[in-house]
C-alpha positions in Angstrom: 114.8 51.2 -11.9 116.4 52.0 -8.0 113.6 51.9 -5.6 114.5 54.9 -3.5 113.2 55.2 0.3 111.1 58.8 -1.2 110.0 56.9 -3.6 108.2 54.5 -1.7 106.9 57.4 0.7 105.7 59.1 -2.7 103.6 55.9 -3.7 102.4 55.4 0.0 101.5 58.9 0.3 99.6 59.1 -3.2 97.7 55.7 -2.3 96.7 57.4 1.1 95.0 60.5 -0.7 93.4 58.0 -3.1 91.6 56.1 -0.1 90.6 59.2 1.6 89.5 61.3 -1.3 86.0 61.0 -1.8 84.9 58.8 -4.4 81.8 57.1 -3.9 80.3 54.9 -7.0 77.3 56.5 -8.7 77.7 60.0 -7.9 77.8 61.2 -11.4 74.2 60.2 -11.7 73.2 62.8 -9.3 72.6 66.0 -10.2 74.3 68.7 -7.5 71.5 70.9 -6.0 72.8 74.0 -3.9 74.4 72.8 -0.4 71.9 71.7 2.8 73.5 71.8 5.8 72.0 70.9 9.1 72.7 73.6 11.6 70.3 76.9 12.6 70.1 77.6 16.4 70.1 74.1 16.8 73.9 73.6 15.7 76.0 70.7 17.4 78.9 69.6 15.6 81.8 67.9 17.0 85.1 69.0 15.4 87.5 66.2 16.3 90.6 67.9 14.8 91.6 71.7 15.7 92.7 72.0 11.9 89.1 71.6 10.9 88.2 74.8 13.3 88.2 77.3 10.5 86.2 75.9 8.1 82.7 77.3 8.5 79.7 75.5 8.7 76.9 75.3 8.2 77.9 77.0 4.5 75.1 77.1 2.2 76.9 78.5 -0.5 78.1 75.9 -2.9 76.3 73.0 -4.9 77.5 69.4 -3.1 73.9 67.9 -2.4 74.8 65.0 -4.4 74.6 61.8 -3.7 76.5 61.1 -0.6 75.1 65.3 0.7 71.4 63.0 0.1 72.5 59.8 2.2 73.6 61.9 4.6 70.4 63.8 5.0 68.1 60.9 4.8 69.1 57.5 4.7 68.2 57.5 8.2 64.5 57.6 6.8 64.5 54.4 5.6 63.9 50.9 7.5 66.2 48.9 4.6 69.1 51.3 5.9 70.2 50.5 9.2 71.7 53.6 10.7 72.1 52.3 14.3 75.5 50.4 14.0 77.4 53.6 12.2 76.1 55.5 14.6 77.1 53.1 17.6 81.0 53.7 16.4 80.5 57.0 16.2 79.2 57.2 19.6 82.3 55.1 20.8 84.7 56.4 19.3 83.4 60.2 20.8 83.6 58.1 24.4 87.1 57.4 23.9 88.0 61.1 23.1 86.9 61.6 26.5 88.6 58.9 27.7 91.9 59.2 26.7 91.9 63.5 28.1 93.0 64.4 24.1 91.6 67.6 23.4 88.2 68.2 20.3 86.2 70.7 19.6 81.9 71.6 19.7 80.7 74.0 17.4 77.2 75.4 19.1 74.8 79.1 18.0 76.9 80.4 21.2 80.4 80.1 19.3 83.5 77.0 20.1 84.8 75.2 22.5 87.4 73.1 23.4 86.4 69.7 25.0 88.2 67.2 27.1 88.7 65.1 30.1 89.5 67.6 32.4 87.2 70.1 31.3 84.2 68.0 31.7 86.0 67.0 35.6 86.2 70.8 36.5 82.7 70.9 35.7 81.7 68.8 37.7 83.4 69.9 41.2 82.5 73.8 40.0 78.8 72.2 39.9 79.4 71.0 43.3 80.8 73.8 45.2 78.8 75.2 47.7 77.7 78.9 46.3 79.4 80.6 49.9 82.4 78.8 49.0 84.0 81.6 46.3 87.3 81.0 46.9 87.1 77.4 45.9 85.1 78.2 43.2 87.5 80.9 41.9 90.3 78.6 41.7 88.4 76.0 39.8 86.9 78.6 37.5 90.9 80.1 36.9 91.9 76.5 35.9 88.7 75.8 33.5 89.5 79.2 31.9 93.3 77.8 31.5 92.5 74.5 30.4 89.4 75.7 27.9 91.5 78.6 26.7 88.9 81.7 27.7 89.8 84.8 29.3 88.9 84.3 32.5 86.5 87.3 32.3 84.2 85.2 30.6 84.3 82.1 32.3 80.9 82.0 34.0 79.0 82.1 30.9 81.4 79.8 29.5 80.8 77.3 32.6 77.0 77.8 31.9 77.2 76.4 28.6 79.7 73.9 29.2 77.5 72.6 32.1 74.0 73.0 30.7 74.5 72.5 27.1 77.3 70.6 26.1 78.1 68.3 29.0 75.0 66.5 28.9 74.3 66.8 24.9 77.6 64.3 24.9 75.7 62.1 27.0 72.7 61.8 24.8 73.9 62.0 21.1 71.7 62.0 18.4 71.8 60.3 15.1 71.3 63.9 13.6 74.1 64.8 15.8 76.3 61.8 13.4 75.3 62.9 10.8 76.2 66.5 11.3 79.5 65.5 11.3 79.2 63.2 8.9 77.9 66.1 6.2 80.6 67.9 7.9 83.3 66.0 6.9 81.6 65.6 3.6 81.4 69.7 3.5 85.4 69.8 3.9 86.1 66.5 1.4 87.6 64.4 3.9 84.8 62.1 4.6 86.4 58.7 4.5 89.4 60.1 6.7 86.7 59.0 9.8 87.8 55.7 11.1 84.6 55.2 12.6 82.9 55.6 9.0 82.9 53.0 6.4 80.8 54.6 3.9 78.4 51.3 3.7 75.7 54.4 4.8 76.3 55.7 1.4 76.4 52.9 -0.4 73.2 50.8 0.5 71.1 54.4 0.2 72.9 54.7 -2.9 71.4 50.7 -3.9 68.2 51.7 -2.6 67.5 54.7 -4.8 68.2 52.5 -7.8 66.0 50.1 -7.0 63.4 52.3 -6.1 63.4 54.3 -9.3 63.8 50.9 -11.4 60.9 49.3 -10.0 58.4 52.4 -9.7 59.9 53.6 -13.3 56.2 53.4 -15.2 54.9 55.4 -12.4 57.0 58.5 -12.6 54.8 61.6 -13.6 56.1 64.8 -15.6 55.5 67.9 -13.8 53.3 69.9 -16.4 55.3 73.6 -15.7 58.7 72.0 -15.6 59.2 69.0 -18.6 62.9 67.9 -17.1 61.1 67.1 -13.9 59.5 63.7 -13.5 58.2 62.5 -9.8 57.4 59.0 -8.4 55.4 58.5 -5.6 55.1 54.9 -3.2 53.8 54.1 0.3 55.9 52.4 2.5 55.5 51.7 5.9 53.4 54.9 7.6 55.1 57.7 5.2 55.3 58.0 1.2 59.1 57.5 -0.1 59.5 60.2 -3.6 62.3 59.7 -6.1 62.6 63.1 -7.6 64.4 63.4 -11.4 65.6 66.0 -13.2 67.1 65.8 -16.9 67.3 62.5 -16.4 69.9 63.1 -13.3 68.9 61.8 -9.8 67.7 65.0 -7.8 66.4 63.0 -4.5 64.8 60.2 -2.8 63.3 61.2 0.8 60.5 60.5 2.8 57.2 62.5 3.1 54.2 61.8 5.3 51.9 64.2 4.0 53.2 63.7 0.2 51.3 61.2 -1.1 51.4 61.2 -5.2 53.3 62.9 -7.6 51.2 65.9 -8.1 52.2 67.5 -4.7 55.6 67.8 -5.5 54.7 69.8 -8.4 
């Protein structure tokens, strides 16, 4: 068989597609519930690639709330899973983007906004110019409108969003901001394409869930109103961990301080 350059390119492309495709072991043991996205009024989604801006989020009309989705939503609730290291990698990646001058985007309830080093520098300049210096302010506003790709007639409102919401938030990112990025990429099917995320968080949540179910297999109680649903609850630290199994498929593992016994979940 003659190995051509095209053959090599095809092999490399196929292997890359395999790597980038989500394929976490254990997903088949989980039931797929209705999608459960972060968002609402507190939506803050960092979109790292412009090509993803057209993807709707939050989007709750699918059924992809399985193992990976639950790990993203609930792993931070468990002391056994250290999410801080992953979170640090995420914050470092965002800061590197800002330092490099490259563009990325942020989606909030009020819309989506381009972010880069130049835009944030213009916002800082605008804040420091005295109110009476209108000419200089207008020059900066025009530059900001051009860089942010917005109509200059909207720049006063846009500048307020940058100054009061986006810039401060970028300096104070939270674990939920990190998890929202993961959840968004899970929704569009390219979670493994994130170079700051190695997927170990998902594997650790899977192992924790499997161990919890095995250690508490004698403690599952069947819901009298739904014979397919079984629940086990165990005190852990200052809260309660609960596993729910539905029709022999894992439905969830999460914590709830207010619910301390299986009957509370019926």
